[in-house]
N, C-alpha and C positions, 0 to 999 in steps of 0.2 A: 719134785726131786731137787730142784735148785734151792728151795726153802730148807730142805733137810740138810743139804751140804753146808748152807750158811750157818745153821744151828750148830752143826758139828764143828765148824771153824771157830765160832764164837766160844763154844765150850772148851775147845783146845787152848785158845788164847787165854781164857780165864784160868784154866789149870796152870798154864805156864807162868802167868803173873803171880798167881797164888803161891806157886812153888818158889819163885824168886823171893817173894816177900818172906816166906817161912825160912828160907835159907839165910837171908840177911838177919832175921830175928835170932835164929840159932847161933849165928856167928857172934852177935852182940852178947847173948847169954853165955857163950864160952869165953868171953873176954876178948874176942877178936874185933878190931875196928872194921867197919864196912869199907869197901874200896872207895877211895876218894877221887874226885875229879882232879885232873892235873893239867896245868898249862903245857901247851906245846909252842913251837916257835911262832905259829900263826896267831894263836889266841893270846899270847903274851904281848903282841904288838899293840901299840896304842890305838891304831886304826886298822884292824885286820880286814882283809878283803873278804867279802861274803863268799861262802862256798859256791854259790851259783855263778860267781863272776871270776873265781880264782883261775879258771882254765882259759879265760879269754886270751886272745892274742895280745901280748903286752910289750910295750917299749918303755924305756926310761928316758925322760927328757934330760937335756944337758943345760947347765947354767949358761946364760948368754950375756946378762947385764945385771950387776948388783947395785941396789939403791939402799945402802945400809947406813948412810950417814944422817938419816933423819927418820922421824916417825911418820910412816905413810900407810895408807890402806888403798891398794890399787884395784881398779875396776875398769870396765869398758874399753878393752883393747881394740883398736882399729888402725888401718893404714890409710893415709891420704894419697892423692894422685902423684905426689912427688916421691913416694916411697918411704915417708917417715912413719914411724910407729907412734901412735898417740894413745894415751890412757889418762884416766882421771884419778886423783887422790881424794877420796871421800872426806878425809879428815879436814883438809884445807880448802877443798873446792877447786883446786888448781887443775888445769889440763897440762900435762907434760908431753913434750915431743922428743923422740929419740931419732936422730938422723942416722943414715946408713953407716956413718963412721962411729956411731955410738955416743956422740956428743948429746947431752941432755939440756933442754931449755924449757922454761915455763912459757906457755902460750897464753893461757888464761890465768890471771892472778887469783889470789885468795878471795873467797866469797862465801856466802851463807847458803848456797844452793844445795850443798851436800850431794854432789853428783855420783851416781852409781852406774849410769849408762851413757854411752857416747856413740853417735853416728855421724857420718860425713855426708852432706848433701852433694848432689852432682855439681852444684855451683861453688863448692868448697866450704860452705858454712859448716860450723861445728854445732850440732844439736846435742844438748846435754839434758838428760833426764835426772832430776834430783829429788831426793826425799825430804829436803828441807829440815824441819824440826821433828819429823816423823809423825806429824799430825796432818800437815798439808805440804805438798811439794809442787814442783813446776817442771815445765820443759821450756828451755830457752835456747836461743841461737846466737852464736858469735861469728864475726867475720873470720875468714880462714887464718888470719894472723893473730886472732884473739883480741884485736883492738876494738875500740868503741864500746858503747853500752850494749848490754844484753838485750836482744829482741825477745819479748815475751811471746811464746807460742801457745802455751797453756798455762794460765796463771794459777797461783795457789788457791784463789777463790773458787776455782772449778771443782775442788774437793777431791782431787786424785792424789795418789802418792806414787808418782812415776819412778820406776826402777830401771827400766831398760826400754829400748825402742829399735825398730828396724824399718827401713824404707822399702816400699814396693817400687815397681819400675815406672811409676808415673809421678812420684814425689810425695805421695801420702805415706803415712807411717803407722805401724801398729805399736802400741806401748802397753807395758805391764803395770797394773796398779797393785802395789805391794800391800794394800790394806787387808786386814783380816787376820784371823787366827784359825787354828785347826778346827775349832768348833764354831767359829764365827766367820763364814766365808763372805766377806764384804768387798773383796777386791775383784779383779778381773782383767780382761784384755780388751782394748778398745782400738778403733781405727780413726785416725785423724786425716781427713781428706785434704787435698791441696788447698781447698777453699776454707779450711778450718773446721768444717762440720765434723763432730765426733759421734761415732756409732758404736754401740756395744757389740762385741764379737763373741766373747766367752765370759759371761758374768758369773757371779757367785763363786769366786775362787778364794782360797785361803792363802793370801800373799803370793800373787802371781809374780814371777821373777824374770826368767830369761824368755826371750822371744826370737824366733828365726823363721825365715821363709825358705821353702824349697827353691831350687834354681828356676823352675817354671812359674813360681809364684802361686801355685795352686794348693800348697800345703803349708799350714802355719803350725809351728811347733812351740809349745809353751811348757815351762817348768812351774810347778806349783810348790813353793817352798815349804809351807806349813803342812801340806798333806803328802809331800814326798813322792810326787808322781810327774810323769811326762805325758802331756796331752798332744794328740795329733788332730788337727782340724782341717777338713777338706773344704775348700772355698769354691764357690761358683763364680763369684766376683769379689771385689774388695771388701764388701760388707755383708755378703750372704754366705751362710754355711750350707753345704749340700745336705740333702736328706740323709739321715744316719751318718752325718759327716763328722761327728765328734767321737773320740774314743780316748780312754786312758791306755796309752801304749805300753807303759812300763811303771812298775812300782819299785822305787829305790829302797835300799836297805842302809840304815845308818844315817849320819848327818846329811843334810839336804842338798838338792840340786840348785845350781845358780845359773850363770850365763850359758848361752847356746850359740853355736855357729854351724854352718852347713857347707859341705864341699860340693864340687861340681857333679858328683855322682848321686847326690841327694842324701849322703850319710850325715848324721847329726852328732855333734860333739858337745857334751854337757860337762860343765865344771862341777865338781863335787866339793862343795864348801865344807871345811873342817875335815876333809879326807885326804887332801894332797894328791888328788888324781882327777883324771878326766875320762868319762865313759864315752864310747862311740857306738852309735846305733845305725842300722841300715835304714833305708827309706820306709820300711814298715815298722820301725821302732824296736827291732830285735837287736840285742847287744852283740857286737862283733869284735870289740877291741877295747883297750884302755891304755892311757898314758899315765905313768907314775912320775911323781916329782921326787927327786933324790932327797933323802933326809926325812921323808915322811914317817919311816919306820921308827925314827927317834923323836917324833913329835915336831919336826921342823917343817915350815912352809905348808901348813895344812890348810890355810885360808886361800884356797884356789877359787877364783871368781870368774875369770874371763879368758878368752883366747882370740887370736886373730890370724887369719891366713895371709901370708905375704902374697900380694896379687900375682897371678900367673904361675904360682908354684904350689907345691904341697907342704911347704914349710909353715909350721905353726908356732906362733909366739904366745906363750902362756904366762899369765901373771899370778904370782903367789906371794902373800904376805906372811911374814914369819912371826909367830907368837901373836901378841896383840898389836903388832905394828912397831913396837919399840925397838925391835931388831931389824927394822926396815923390810924391804921386799926384794924379790929377784924376778927378772924376766927369764924364763926358760925357753928352750927351743926343741922342737921335735918334728917329725914328718908324718903326715896323715896318709890315708888310703888314696886320696886323689887331690888334685888342685882345688883350691878354694873356689866356691861359687862367686861369680861376678856380682858385686854389690852395686847399688844405685850410684854410689860415689864414683865408680869406674866405668859406667856405661857411656 
């Protein structure tokens, strides 16, 4: 009986499609043009929000600080213990610091590291993940004031292309290896223990990008840039993945995911590069909200790469580069679902 019903349904669908095709052909023969596709407000936008995400709870960020007098490409937003906002300029290699009064100063001068990730150690040192010449990169550390020579944590000779990093609660860190293409997954995520030993956690990725840890340190989140997905990894300890502990929690639509941050409730915030927005997921990887950057509908500030929670608050500071960087960049501000998770730097 079920098979008969299915045959009937298939036959009905076939007749419907056949009828539509004949009607279109008849219209053409009568000199009538077939009905054309037409743009609407959503589809005409340069970066339309996918239908599956358009109804998410949405807020629009507000401009907080403009850096428009120089060509920059901002990444790696973090706060230090003194309440200063730090981020890196990949073009020049500098680390910039914004004080609470919005005064801006250079902490680390120009260099060839090409940093894309920044994390602050509990002792105040600044750890930079850099892609170097895009063939080999490094992770280095500077004193809190940026002075002195860089301390080499992972040298270029190690063969990684470090893009981002996050500390756990004992001072080791996970880092993303940006190597690979969508059909050549040669990158991955690795753990560097406090003693310097490196262990693979999630290998065979196509340009691993953002990394973040849940507040309890038991879930590692990873964005895979060239495959456009969000990974959820359940850990039993710093270097061990639980049985059945890996999953692709979300498939993104459109240009790719970048940096990640986590709030105290375990929600995950993902920067959407070339989309001028940030998606928010709950602790299971289900989308629950989004933050839009003003001007995105006109093609402005689409290069959204990173964000940072102001410690002890739900205030989020989001960095976005305008165009190719020749029009500078802006730091935007919004509010999240919960306070930011407490990072190793503030423990």
